[in-house]
Backbone atoms as SQL, in Angstrom:
CREATE TABLE atoms (id INTEGER PRIMARY KEY, chain TEXT, resi INTEGER, resn TEXT, atom TEXT, x REAL, y REAL, z REAL);
INSERT INTO atoms VALUES
  (1, 'A', 1, 'MET', 'N', 42.624, 72.389, 23.245),
  (2, 'A', 1, 'MET', 'CA', 43.740, 72.832, 22.416),
  (3, 'A', 1, 'MET', 'C', 43.599, 72.259, 21.010),
  (4, 'A', 2, 'SER', 'N', 43.129, 71.010, 20.957),
  (5, 'A', 2, 'SER', 'CA', 42.927, 70.370, 19.649),
  (6, 'A', 2, 'SER', 'C', 41.850, 71.101, 18.863),
  (7, 'A', 3, 'ARG', 'N', 40.807, 71.481, 19.550),
  (8, 'A', 3, 'ARG', 'CA', 39.712, 72.192, 18.880),
  (9, 'A', 3, 'ARG', 'C', 40.201, 73.526, 18.331),
  (10, 'A', 4, 'ARG', 'N', 41.022, 74.219, 19.113),
  (11, 'A', 4, 'ARG', 'CA', 41.568, 75.509, 18.659),
  (12, 'A', 4, 'ARG', 'C', 42.430, 75.307, 17.420),
  (13, 'A', 5, 'GLN', 'N', 43.272, 74.287, 17.430),
  (14, 'A', 5, 'GLN', 'CA', 44.120, 73.991, 16.277),
  (15, 'A', 5, 'GLN', 'C', 43.281, 73.639, 15.056),
  (16, 'A', 6, 'THR', 'N', 42.200, 72.895, 15.285),
  (17, 'A', 6, 'THR', 'CA', 41.318, 72.523, 14.177),
  (18, 'A', 6, 'THR', 'C', 40.658, 73.750, 13.576),
  (19, 'A', 7, 'GLU', 'N', 40.186, 74.640, 14.423),
  (20, 'A', 7, 'GLU', 'CA', 39.541, 75.870, 13.944),
  (21, 'A', 7, 'GLU', 'C', 40.516, 76.694, 13.101),
  (22, 'A', 8, 'VAL', 'N', 41.734, 76.849, 13.596),
  (23, 'A', 8, 'VAL', 'CA', 42.739, 77.626, 12.862),
  (24, 'A', 8, 'VAL', 'C', 43.069, 76.940, 11.540),
  (25, 'A', 9, 'GLN', 'N', 43.197, 75.635, 11.579),
  (26, 'A', 9, 'GLN', 'CA', 43.524, 74.870, 10.368),
  (27, 'A', 9, 'GLN', 'C', 42.425, 75.009, 9.320),
  (28, 'A', 10, 'GLU', 'N', 41.174, 74.946, 9.763),
  (29, 'A', 10, 'GLU', 'CA', 40.053, 75.052, 8.829),
  (30, 'A', 10, 'GLU', 'C', 39.991, 76.414, 8.151),
  (31, 'A', 11, 'HIS', 'N', 40.451, 77.433, 8.850),
  (32, 'A', 11, 'HIS', 'CA', 40.387, 78.802, 8.315),
  (33, 'A', 11, 'HIS', 'C', 41.774, 79.354, 7.995),
  (34, 'A', 12, 'ARG', 'N', 42.732, 78.448, 7.782),
  (35, 'A', 12, 'ARG', 'CA', 44.122, 78.856, 7.575),
  (36, 'A', 12, 'ARG', 'C', 44.284, 79.834, 6.415),
  (37, 'A', 13, 'ARG', 'N', 43.615, 79.565, 5.294),
  (38, 'A', 13, 'ARG', 'CA', 43.749, 80.441, 4.139),
  (39, 'A', 13, 'ARG', 'C', 43.314, 81.867, 4.475),
  (40, 'A', 14, 'LEU', 'N', 42.210, 81.977, 5.167),
  (41, 'A', 14, 'LEU', 'CA', 41.685, 83.294, 5.522),
  (42, 'A', 14, 'LEU', 'C', 42.583, 83.991, 6.544),
  (43, 'A', 15, 'VAL', 'N', 43.073, 83.253, 7.512),
  (44, 'A', 15, 'VAL', 'CA', 43.975, 83.826, 8.523),
  (45, 'A', 15, 'VAL', 'C', 45.261, 84.303, 7.866),
  (46, 'A', 16, 'GLU', 'N', 45.804, 83.504, 6.962),
  (47, 'A', 16, 'GLU', 'CA', 47.030, 83.895, 6.259),
  (48, 'A', 16, 'GLU', 'C', 46.798, 85.130, 5.396),
  (49, 'A', 17, 'LYS', 'N', 45.641, 85.199, 4.772),
  (50, 'A', 17, 'LYS', 'CA', 45.310, 86.367, 3.943),
  (51, 'A', 17, 'LYS', 'C', 45.273, 87.621, 4.815),
  (52, 'A', 18, 'GLU', 'N', 44.655, 87.526, 5.976),
  (53, 'A', 18, 'GLU', 'CA', 44.587, 88.676, 6.873),
  (54, 'A', 18, 'GLU', 'C', 45.986, 89.070, 7.349),
  (55, 'A', 19, 'GLU', 'N', 46.813, 88.081, 7.682),
  (56, 'A', 19, 'GLU', 'CA', 48.172, 88.360, 8.143),
  (57, 'A', 19, 'GLU', 'C', 48.997, 89.041, 7.058),
  (58, 'A', 20, 'ARG', 'N', 48.889, 88.543, 5.820),
  (59, 'A', 20, 'ARG', 'CA', 49.627, 89.169, 4.711),
  (60, 'A', 20, 'ARG', 'C', 49.171, 90.605, 4.512),
  (61, 'A', 21, 'LEU', 'N', 47.890, 90.834, 4.615),
  (62, 'A', 21, 'LEU', 'CA', 47.336, 92.175, 4.450),
  (63, 'A', 21, 'LEU', 'C', 47.853, 93.105, 5.546),
  (64, 'A', 22, 'GLU', 'N', 47.878, 92.624, 6.779),
  (65, 'A', 22, 'GLU', 'CA', 48.376, 93.441, 7.892),
  (66, 'A', 22, 'GLU', 'C', 49.854, 93.782, 7.712),
  (67, 'A', 23, 'VAL', 'N', 50.636, 92.800, 7.259),
  (68, 'A', 23, 'VAL', 'CA', 52.064, 93.031, 7.023),
  (69, 'A', 23, 'VAL', 'C', 52.245, 94.087, 5.929),
  (70, 'A', 24, 'THR', 'N', 51.458, 93.981, 4.879),
  (71, 'A', 24, 'THR', 'CA', 51.544, 94.942, 3.774),
  (72, 'A', 24, 'THR', 'C', 51.199, 96.347, 4.251),
  (73, 'A', 25, 'ILE', 'N', 50.139, 96.475, 5.015),
  (74, 'A', 25, 'ILE', 'CA', 49.727, 97.787, 5.529),
  (75, 'A', 25, 'ILE', 'C', 50.792, 98.351, 6.463),
  (76, 'A', 26, 'ASN', 'N', 51.330, 97.508, 7.355),
  (77, 'A', 26, 'ASN', 'CA', 52.360, 97.979, 8.285),
  (78, 'A', 26, 'ASN', 'C', 53.641, 98.394, 7.564),
  (79, 'A', 27, 'SER', 'N', 54.020, 97.636, 6.529),
  (80, 'A', 27, 'SER', 'CA', 55.227, 98.022, 5.785),
  (81, 'A', 27, 'SER', 'C', 54.987, 99.302, 4.997),
  (82, 'A', 28, 'LEU', 'N', 53.779, 99.483, 4.499),
  (83, 'A', 28, 'LEU', 'CA', 53.432, 100.715, 3.791),
  (84, 'A', 28, 'LEU', 'C', 53.521, 101.901, 4.746),
  (85, 'A', 29, 'LYS', 'N', 53.009, 101.719, 5.945),
  (86, 'A', 29, 'LYS', 'CA', 53.086, 102.788, 6.947),
  (87, 'A', 29, 'LYS', 'C', 54.532, 103.056, 7.350),
  (88, 'A', 30, 'ALA', 'N', 55.332, 102.000, 7.469),
  (89, 'A', 30, 'ALA', 'CA', 56.730, 102.159, 7.871),
  (90, 'A', 30, 'ALA', 'C', 57.525, 102.904, 6.801),
  (91, 'A', 31, 'GLN', 'N', 57.233, 102.614, 5.530),
  (92, 'A', 31, 'GLN', 'CA', 57.967, 103.250, 4.440),
  (93, 'A', 31, 'GLN', 'C', 57.569, 104.706, 4.258),
  (94, 'A', 32, 'HIS', 'N', 56.281, 104.981, 4.407),
  (95, 'A', 32, 'HIS', 'CA', 55.799, 106.327, 4.101),
  (96, 'A', 32, 'HIS', 'C', 55.380, 107.116, 5.336),
  (97, 'A', 33, 'GLY', 'N', 55.408, 106.506, 6.477),
  (98, 'A', 33, 'GLY', 'CA', 55.071, 107.193, 7.724),
  (99, 'A', 33, 'GLY', 'C', 53.684, 107.780, 7.682),
  (100, 'A', 34, 'GLU', 'N', 53.593, 109.004, 8.140),
  (101, 'A', 34, 'GLU', 'CA', 52.305, 109.688, 8.201),
  (102, 'A', 34, 'GLU', 'C', 51.757, 110.033, 6.817),
  (103, 'A', 35, 'GLU', 'N', 52.618, 109.936, 5.812),
  (104, 'A', 35, 'GLU', 'CA', 52.193, 110.270, 4.456),
  (105, 'A', 35, 'GLU', 'C', 51.291, 109.194, 3.848),
  (106, 'A', 36, 'THR', 'N', 51.217, 108.049, 4.500),
  (107, 'A', 36, 'THR', 'CA', 50.397, 106.956, 3.986),
  (108, 'A', 36, 'THR', 'C', 48.956, 107.437, 3.905),
  (109, 'A', 37, 'SER', 'N', 48.395, 107.320, 2.736),
  (110, 'A', 37, 'SER', 'CA', 47.036, 107.815, 2.562),
  (111, 'A', 37, 'SER', 'C', 46.024, 106.820, 3.102),
  (112, 'A', 38, 'ALA', 'N', 44.957, 107.380, 3.635),
  (113, 'A', 38, 'ALA', 'CA', 43.872, 106.548, 4.156),
  (114, 'A', 38, 'ALA', 'C', 43.224, 105.781, 3.017),
  (115, 'A', 39, 'GLU', 'N', 43.249, 106.369, 1.827),
  (116, 'A', 39, 'GLU', 'CA', 42.661, 105.697, 0.656),
  (117, 'A', 39, 'GLU', 'C', 43.419, 104.427, 0.314),
  (118, 'A', 40, 'ALA', 'N', 44.736, 104.484, 0.336),
  (119, 'A', 40, 'ALA', 'CA', 45.547, 103.309, 0.011),
  (120, 'A', 40, 'ALA', 'C', 45.299, 102.192, 1.016),
  (121, 'A', 41, 'ILE', 'N', 45.215, 102.555, 2.283),
  (122, 'A', 41, 'ILE', 'CA', 44.962, 101.559, 3.331),
  (123, 'A', 41, 'ILE', 'C', 43.562, 100.985, 3.173),
  (124, 'A', 42, 'ALA', 'N', 42.596, 101.846, 2.887),
  (125, 'A', 42, 'ALA', 'CA', 41.216, 101.384, 2.701),
  (126, 'A', 42, 'ALA', 'C', 41.120, 100.429, 1.518),
  (127, 'A', 43, 'GLU', 'N', 41.840, 100.739, 0.448),
  (128, 'A', 43, 'GLU', 'CA', 41.840, 99.854, -0.722),
  (129, 'A', 43, 'GLU', 'C', 42.397, 98.482, -0.377),
  (130, 'A', 44, 'LEU', 'N', 43.478, 98.482, 0.384),
  (131, 'A', 44, 'LEU', 'CA', 44.067, 97.204, 0.791),
  (132, 'A', 44, 'LEU', 'C', 43.111, 96.427, 1.697),
  (133, 'A', 45, 'GLN', 'N', 42.449, 97.119, 2.597),
  (134, 'A', 45, 'GLN', 'CA', 41.532, 96.452, 3.510),
  (135, 'A', 45, 'GLN', 'C', 40.309, 95.888, 2.781),
  (136, 'A', 46, 'GLU', 'N', 39.976, 96.456, 1.647),
  (137, 'A', 46, 'GLU', 'CA', 38.847, 95.962, 0.868),
  (138, 'A', 46, 'GLU', 'C', 39.146, 94.630, 0.191),
  (139, 'A', 47, 'LEU', 'N', 40.403, 94.197, 0.238),
  (140, 'A', 47, 'LEU', 'CA', 40.752, 92.900, -0.332),
  (141, 'A', 47, 'LEU', 'C', 40.105, 91.757, 0.448),
  (142, 'A', 48, 'ILE', 'N', 39.735, 92.041, 1.701),
  (143, 'A', 48, 'ILE', 'CA', 38.973, 91.069, 2.487),
  (144, 'A', 48, 'ILE', 'C', 37.513, 91.483, 2.387),
  (145, 'A', 49, 'ILE', 'N', 36.731, 90.639, 1.741),
  (146, 'A', 49, 'ILE', 'CA', 35.325, 90.971, 1.505),
  (147, 'A', 49, 'ILE', 'C', 34.524, 90.843, 2.806),
  (148, 'A', 50, 'PRO', 'N', 33.344, 91.451, 2.859),
  (149, 'A', 50, 'PRO', 'CA', 32.543, 91.418, 4.092),
  (150, 'A', 50, 'PRO', 'C', 32.268, 90.002, 4.628),
  (151, 'A', 51, 'ALA', 'N', 32.026, 89.054, 3.756),
  (152, 'A', 51, 'ALA', 'CA', 31.780, 87.678, 4.213),
  (153, 'A', 51, 'ALA', 'C', 33.021, 87.115, 4.907),
  (154, 'A', 52, 'GLU', 'N', 34.201, 87.431, 4.379),
  (155, 'A', 52, 'GLU', 'CA', 35.442, 86.973, 5.002),
  (156, 'A', 52, 'GLU', 'C', 35.666, 87.678, 6.338),
  (157, 'A', 53, 'ARG', 'N', 35.324, 88.959, 6.401),
  (158, 'A', 53, 'ARG', 'CA', 35.447, 89.697, 7.660),
  (159, 'A', 53, 'ARG', 'C', 34.564, 89.066, 8.737),
  (160, 'A', 54, 'GLU', 'N', 33.359, 88.677, 8.343),
  (161, 'A', 54, 'GLU', 'CA', 32.436, 88.047, 9.286),
  (162, 'A', 54, 'GLU', 'C', 32.994, 86.696, 9.744),
  (163, 'A', 55, 'GLN', 'N', 33.567, 85.933, 8.815),
  (164, 'A', 55, 'GLN', 'CA', 34.195, 84.657, 9.178),
  (165, 'A', 55, 'GLN', 'C', 35.342, 84.878, 10.158),
  (166, 'A', 56, 'LEU', 'N', 36.155, 85.891, 9.894),
  (167, 'A', 56, 'LEU', 'CA', 37.276, 86.205, 10.787),
  (168, 'A', 56, 'LEU', 'C', 36.778, 86.627, 12.170),
  (169, 'A', 57, 'ARG', 'N', 35.721, 87.428, 12.192),
  (170, 'A', 57, 'ARG', 'CA', 35.160, 87.875, 13.459),
  (171, 'A', 57, 'ARG', 'C', 34.675, 86.674, 14.273),
  (172, 'A', 58, 'LYS', 'N', 33.955, 85.765, 13.612),
  (173, 'A', 58, 'LYS', 'CA', 33.452, 84.570, 14.292),
  (174, 'A', 58, 'LYS', 'C', 34.604, 83.676, 14.758),
  (175, 'A', 59, 'LEU', 'N', 35.618, 83.541, 13.923),
  (176, 'A', 59, 'LEU', 'CA', 36.778, 82.725, 14.282),
  (177, 'A', 59, 'LEU', 'C', 37.472, 83.295, 15.509),
  (178, 'A', 60, 'LYS', 'N', 37.694, 84.600, 15.519),
  (179, 'A', 60, 'LYS', 'CA', 38.365, 85.227, 16.658),
  (180, 'A', 60, 'LYS', 'C', 37.544, 85.084, 17.934),
  (181, 'A', 61, 'LEU', 'N', 36.227, 85.194, 17.816),
  (182, 'A', 61, 'LEU', 'CA', 35.353, 85.014, 18.967),
  (183, 'A', 61, 'LEU', 'C', 35.433, 83.574, 19.476),
  (184, 'A', 62, 'THR', 'N', 35.390, 82.617, 18.559),
  (185, 'A', 62, 'THR', 'CA', 35.493, 81.207, 18.922),
  (186, 'A', 62, 'THR', 'C', 36.832, 80.909, 19.581),
  (187, 'A', 63, 'LEU', 'N', 37.911, 81.428, 19.004),
  (188, 'A', 63, 'LEU', 'CA', 39.239, 81.195, 19.577),
  (189, 'A', 63, 'LEU', 'C', 39.367, 81.810, 20.966),
  (190, 'A', 64, 'ALA', 'N', 38.771, 82.972, 21.159),
  (191, 'A', 64, 'ALA', 'CA', 38.813, 83.609, 22.481),
  (192, 'A', 64, 'ALA', 'C', 38.064, 82.760, 23.509),
  (193, 'A', 65, 'LYS', 'N', 36.909, 82.225, 23.109),
  (194, 'A', 65, 'LYS', 'CA', 36.143, 81.366, 24.020),
  (195, 'A', 65, 'LYS', 'C', 36.909, 80.091, 24.341),
  (196, 'A', 66, 'LEU', 'N', 37.537, 79.506, 23.341),
  (197, 'A', 66, 'LEU', 'CA', 38.311, 78.290, 23.558),
  (198, 'A', 66, 'LEU', 'C', 39.507, 78.556, 24.474),
  (199, 'A', 67, 'GLU', 'N', 40.156, 79.682, 24.282),
  (200, 'A', 67, 'GLU', 'CA', 41.291, 80.038, 25.135),
  (201, 'A', 67, 'GLU', 'C', 40.838, 80.231, 26.579),
  (202, 'A', 68, 'GLN', 'N', 39.700, 80.896, 26.744),
  (203, 'A', 68, 'GLN', 'CA', 39.157, 81.093, 28.094),
  (204, 'A', 68, 'GLN', 'C', 38.816, 79.753, 28.731),
  (205, 'A', 69, 'SER', 'N', 38.273, 78.852, 27.955),
  (206, 'A', 69, 'SER', 'CA', 37.946, 77.512, 28.462),
  (207, 'A', 69, 'SER', 'C', 39.201, 76.767, 28.889),
  (208, 'A', 70, 'GLU', 'N', 40.262, 76.880, 28.107),
  (209, 'A', 70, 'GLU', 'CA', 41.534, 76.239, 28.457),
  (210, 'A', 70, 'GLU', 'C', 42.053, 76.774, 29.787),
  (211, 'A', 71, 'LEU', 'N', 41.947, 78.071, 29.989),
  (212, 'A', 71, 'LEU', 'CA', 42.411, 78.673, 31.241),
  (213, 'A', 71, 'LEU', 'C', 41.579, 78.176, 32.423),
  (214, 'A', 72, 'GLN', 'N', 40.280, 78.052, 32.214),
  (215, 'A', 72, 'GLN', 'CA', 39.419, 77.561, 33.280),
  (216, 'A', 72, 'GLN', 'C', 39.741, 76.109, 33.629),
  (217, 'A', 73, 'VAL', 'N', 40.004, 75.298, 32.624),
  (218, 'A', 73, 'VAL', 'CA', 40.371, 73.902, 32.870),
  (219, 'A', 73, 'VAL', 'C', 41.695, 73.837, 33.632),
  (220, 'A', 74, 'ASP', 'N', 42.666, 74.638, 33.213),
  (221, 'A', 74, 'ASP', 'CA', 43.951, 74.671, 33.917),
  (222, 'A', 74, 'ASP', 'C', 43.774, 75.064, 35.376),
  (223, 'A', 75, 'GLU', 'N', 42.943, 76.057, 35.620),
  (224, 'A', 75, 'GLU', 'CA', 42.702, 76.511, 36.988),
  (225, 'A', 75, 'GLU', 'C', 42.027, 75.411, 37.812),
  (226, 'A', 76, 'THR', 'N', 41.062, 74.744, 37.225),
  (227, 'A', 76, 'THR', 'CA', 40.367, 73.665, 37.923),
  (228, 'A', 76, 'THR', 'C', 41.311, 72.519, 38.252),
  (229, 'A', 77, 'ILE', 'N', 42.145, 72.156, 37.305),
  (230, 'A', 77, 'ILE', 'CA', 43.119, 71.087, 37.543),
  (231, 'A', 77, 'ILE', 'C', 44.083, 71.481, 38.661),
  (232, 'A', 78, 'PHE', 'N', 44.522, 72.724, 38.649),
  (233, 'A', 78, 'PHE', 'CA', 45.418, 73.207, 39.694),
  (234, 'A', 78, 'PHE', 'C', 44.753, 73.121, 41.063),
  (235, 'A', 79, 'ILE', 'N', 43.531, 73.603, 41.153),
  (236, 'A', 79, 'ILE', 'CA', 42.805, 73.581, 42.432),
  (237, 'A', 79, 'ILE', 'C', 42.619, 72.142, 42.920),
  (238, 'A', 80, 'LEU', 'N', 42.221, 71.269, 42.015),
  (239, 'A', 80, 'LEU', 'CA', 42.030, 69.871, 42.409),
  (240, 'A', 80, 'LEU', 'C', 43.340, 69.208, 42.832),
  (241, 'A', 81, 'SER', 'N', 44.413, 69.497, 42.122),
  (242, 'A', 81, 'SER', 'CA', 45.701, 68.908, 42.506),
  (243, 'A', 81, 'SER', 'C', 46.162, 69.426, 43.858),
  (244, 'A', 82, 'GLN', 'N', 45.904, 70.699, 44.163),
  (245, 'A', 82, 'GLN', 'CA', 46.253, 71.261, 45.470),
  (246, 'A', 82, 'GLN', 'C', 45.401, 70.619, 46.568),
  (247, 'A', 83, 'TYR', 'N', 44.154, 70.413, 46.283),
  (248, 'A', 83, 'TYR', 'CA', 43.260, 69.792, 47.258),
  (249, 'A', 83, 'TYR', 'C', 43.724, 68.358, 47.554),
  (250, 'A', 84, 'ILE', 'N', 44.053, 67.614, 46.505),
  (251, 'A', 84, 'ILE', 'CA', 44.513, 66.232, 46.681),
  (252, 'A', 84, 'ILE', 'C', 45.832, 66.196, 47.453),
  (253, 'A', 85, 'ALA', 'N', 46.719, 67.136, 47.153),
  (254, 'A', 85, 'ALA', 'CA', 48.013, 67.168, 47.815),
  (255, 'A', 85, 'ALA', 'C', 47.887, 67.483, 49.314),
  (256, 'A', 86, 'LEU', 'N', 46.894, 68.245, 49.682),
  (257, 'A', 86, 'LEU', 'CA', 46.733, 68.655, 51.076),
  (258, 'A', 86, 'LEU', 'C', 45.904, 67.667, 51.894),
  (259, 'A', 87, 'HIS', 'N', 45.231, 66.759, 51.216),
  (260, 'A', 87, 'HIS', 'CA', 44.380, 65.805, 51.949),
  (261, 'A', 87, 'HIS', 'C', 44.865, 64.405, 51.801);
């Protein structure tokens, strides 16, 4: 969990930038509905450069692996505690 928090903290600026961009795109879609042009959305998405996109992709992959590891540890602890309780 600490590692996940550290990863997010290290990339906080980039994560916040992506979140702000998503909020802007969603509000644009909400205001204009289907009339929202693909060009306007594409322009907004270009605010995140390819290097940042790659960083985000790697971060999301790392966070997914860390989350999966946390679940595996929880499952192992549960199994061991059940085994100890029964023996």
